[in-house]
C-alpha positions in Angstrom: -24.0 23.1 25.4 -22.1 19.5 26.0 -21.5 17.7 29.2 -18.2 19.0 30.6 -17.5 15.1 31.2 -16.7 15.0 27.6 -14.8 17.9 27.3 -11.2 17.3 26.3 -10.4 20.4 24.7 -6.9 21.6 25.4 -5.3 17.7 25.6 -2.7 16.8 23.6 -3.0 13.4 21.6 -0.9 11.2 19.6 -2.5 8.9 17.1 0.0 6.1 15.3 -0.8 5.0 11.8 -2.8 8.1 11.2 -1.7 9.1 7.8 -4.9 7.7 6.5 -8.0 5.1 7.1 -9.2 4.8 10.8 -6.1 6.6 12.3 -6.5 9.9 10.2 -10.2 9.5 10.8 -9.7 9.3 14.6 -7.1 12.1 14.5 -9.7 14.7 12.8 -12.1 13.5 15.7 -9.8 14.5 18.4 -8.8 17.8 16.7 -12.7 18.5 16.1 -13.2 17.7 20.2 -10.3 20.7 20.7 -7.2 18.5 21.3 -3.9 19.1 19.8 -3.2 16.1 17.7 0.1 14.5 16.6 0.1 12.1 13.8 2.5 9.4 13.3 3.6 7.2 10.4 6.8 6.2 8.6 6.3 8.3 5.6 6.9 11.8 6.5 5.7 13.0 3.4 2.4 11.4 3.6 2.0 12.6 7.1 2.7 16.2 5.8 -0.1 15.5 3.2 -2.4 14.3 5.8 -1.6 17.1 8.4 -2.7 19.6 5.4 -6.3 18.0 4.8 -6.7 18.8 8.7 -7.7 22.0 10.5 -6.6 22.7 14.0 -3.6 22.5 16.1 -1.9 19.4 14.2 1.6 18.4 14.2 3.3 15.4 12.5 6.3 13.0 14.2 7.6 10.2 11.6 8.9 7.3 13.4 8.8 3.7 13.3 6.5 2.0 16.2 8.2 -1.2 15.7 11.5 0.0 16.4 12.5 0.3 20.2 15.3 3.1 20.0 13.1 5.2 17.1 9.9 5.1 19.6 11.9 6.2 22.5 13.5 8.9 20.3 10.1 9.7 19.1 8.2 10.2 22.2 10.9 12.3 23.8 10.5 14.7 20.5 7.1 14.9 20.6 6.7 16.0 24.3 9.6 18.5 24.0 8.2 19.8 20.8 4.5 19.7 21.3 4.2 19.2 24.9 3.2 16.2 27.4 0.8 13.7 26.0 -2.5 13.5 27.9 -4.2 11.0 25.3 -2.2 8.1 23.3 -4.2 6.0 20.5 -2.1 2.9 19.7 -3.7 2.5 16.1 -0.7 1.3 13.8 -1.5 -2.0 12.2 -1.8 -4.3 9.1 -3.5 -7.2 7.5 -1.8 -10.1 5.7 -4.3 -12.9 4.4 -3.2 -16.2 3.6 -4.0 -19.9 4.5 -2.0 -20.8 8.1 -0.3 -23.5 6.3 1.3 -21.1 3.5 1.8 -18.2 6.0 5.7 -17.4 6.2 7.8 -16.9 9.3 8.7 -13.5 7.9 5.1 -12.5 7.4 4.4 -13.8 11.0 6.8 -11.9 12.6 5.8 -8.7 10.9 2.3 -8.4 11.5 3.2 -9.3 15.4 5.7 -6.5 15.2 3.2 -4.0 13.7 0.3 -4.9 15.4 1.0 -6.0 18.8 4.9 -4.9 19.6 4.2 -1.4 18.4 1.5 -1.0 21.1 3.8 -2.1 23.6 6.7 -0.1 22.5 4.7 3.2 22.4 2.7 2.4 24.9 5.6 1.6 27.7 7.2 5.1 26.4 4.5 7.1 26.8 3.2 5.6 30.1 6.4 6.3 31.6 5.8 9.8 31.4 2.1 9.7 32.3 2.4 7.4 35.4 4.7 10.2 36.6 2.1 12.8 35.9 -0.5 10.8 37.6 -2.9 11.1 34.8 -3.5 9.4 31.1 -5.7 7.7 28.7 -4.4 5.1 26.0 -6.8 3.7 23.9 -5.4 0.4 21.8 -7.1 0.0 18.6 -8.2 -3.6 18.8 -10.7 -5.4 16.5 -13.8 -7.6 16.2 -11.0 -10.2 15.7 -10.2 -9.8 19.3 -12.8 -12.0 19.9 -13.7 -14.0 16.7 -12.0 -15.1 13.5 -12.8 -16.0 9.8 -10.4 -18.5 8.1 -7.3 -16.9 6.3 -6.7 -14.4 8.8 -5.2 -16.6 11.9 -2.2 -14.2 12.5 -4.1 -11.2 12.5 -6.6 -12.4 15.1 -3.8 -13.8 17.1 -2.2 -9.9 17.5 -5.8 -8.6 18.3 -6.6 -11.3 20.9 -3.0 -10.4 22.5 -3.5 -6.8 21.8 -6.9 -7.1 24.0 -4.6 -8.7 27.0 -1.9 -6.5 26.7 -4.8 -3.7 27.1 -6.0 -5.2 30.3 -2.3 -5.8 31.8 -1.5 -1.9 31.0 -4.7 -1.2 32.9 -3.2 -3.3 35.9 0.0 -2.1 35.9 -0.5 1.7 35.4 -4.0 2.0 36.7 -2.6 2.8 40.3 -0.8 5.7 38.5 -4.2 7.5 37.3 -3.6 5.9 33.7 -6.8 4.4 32.2 -6.2 2.0 29.5 -8.7 0.5 27.0 -9.2 -0.7 23.9 -11.8 0.0 20.8 -12.6 -2.7 18.5 -13.8 -1.9 15.2 -16.0 -4.5 13.2 -16.1 -4.4 9.2 -15.2 -0.6 8.7 -14.9 0.7 4.9 -11.6 2.3 4.5 -8.9 2.4 1.6 -7.6 -0.9 3.0 -10.9 -2.6 2.9 -12.2 -1.3 -0.5 -11.5 -4.8 -2.0 -14.0 -6.7 0.3 -16.3 -3.8 0.1 -16.2 -4.2 -3.9 -16.5 -8.0 -3.4 -20.2 -8.5 -3.6 -20.6 -11.9 -2.3 -18.4 -10.7 1.0 -20.3 -7.3 1.3 -23.8 -9.5 1.2 -22.3 -11.5 3.8 -21.3 -8.6 6.1 -24.8 -6.9 5.8 -26.6 -10.0 6.6 -24.2 -11.0 9.6 -24.2 -7.3 11.1 -27.7 -6.6 13.1 -27.2 -2.7 11.9 -27.3 -4.5 8.4 -24.4 -2.2 7.0 -20.9 -1.9 6.9 -19.4 0.7 9.4 -17.7 4.0 8.7 -14.5 5.6 10.2 -16.6 8.4 11.8 -18.6 5.3 13.4 -15.4 4.9 15.5 -14.9 8.4 16.6 -17.6 8.7 19.2 -16.1 5.7 21.0 -12.6 7.4 21.2 -13.7 10.5 22.5 -15.4 8.7 25.2 -12.3 6.6 26.5 -10.3 9.7 26.2 -12.6 11.9 28.1 -13.4 12.4 32.1 -16.4 10.5 31.5 -14.4 7.2 31.3 -12.1 7.8 34.2 -13.4 4.9 36.0 -13.5 2.6 32.7 -10.1 0.7 32.2 -9.4 -2.9 30.8 -12.3 -2.8 28.5 -12.7 -3.2 24.8 -15.6 -1.4 23.5 -17.0 -3.2 20.2 -18.0 -0.7 17.5 -19.3 -3.4 15.4 -22.8 -2.8 14.6 -23.6 -5.8 16.8 -21.7 -8.4 15.2 -20.3 -9.8 18.1 -23.6 -10.7 19.7 -25.2 -12.8 17.6 -24.8 -15.8 15.6 
């Protein structure tokens, strides 16, 4: 029998950007832990397909996390249709690689909106309700790049560094109302989106050599961290980023 501190069965969770990759893996983990889970993305068809791959009490909510009115309507709809949210995982994100001198204005705004503004909008709307109820868990998916950076991804790192500080700010504002806000910082994780990097032999060799664990991470490696941060075991943990990176941030 597992320890009751880690029991989150019966809780309701929303995972943004969860039709594939890390978001889908985290949604699956929450379902396996006994949660009711709401998948979110912009593409309703893709969400329905993703939900069909999962077993458990799974729902979908198609709305644009970068658009304030859509988020407000989306969260209201989820709470009315599925029930009060106990857990929010702000996972929606994107990567755009280009040398900083060539990075366009429109791409800058797009990556800021997707990776940072979305967490503010969905977090604010969800916390409005969580703070009234006096409890809730918000987990922002940060990154290894919340701490360190490589050439060609400065804007992405800027969004993830800012998300780390937004996490701390949310903790400061909402902690007194019983809401814990933390970050999860994945290292190099093998997903559909990183597949070209995984297939690049030189880059893959660098990742393995640079990571004390000696390998790429899998999406399953991230599930335990989310389950911990979403559970009563983390009731006095707030404003932290838990790096799940095989040790990469700790070594030179």
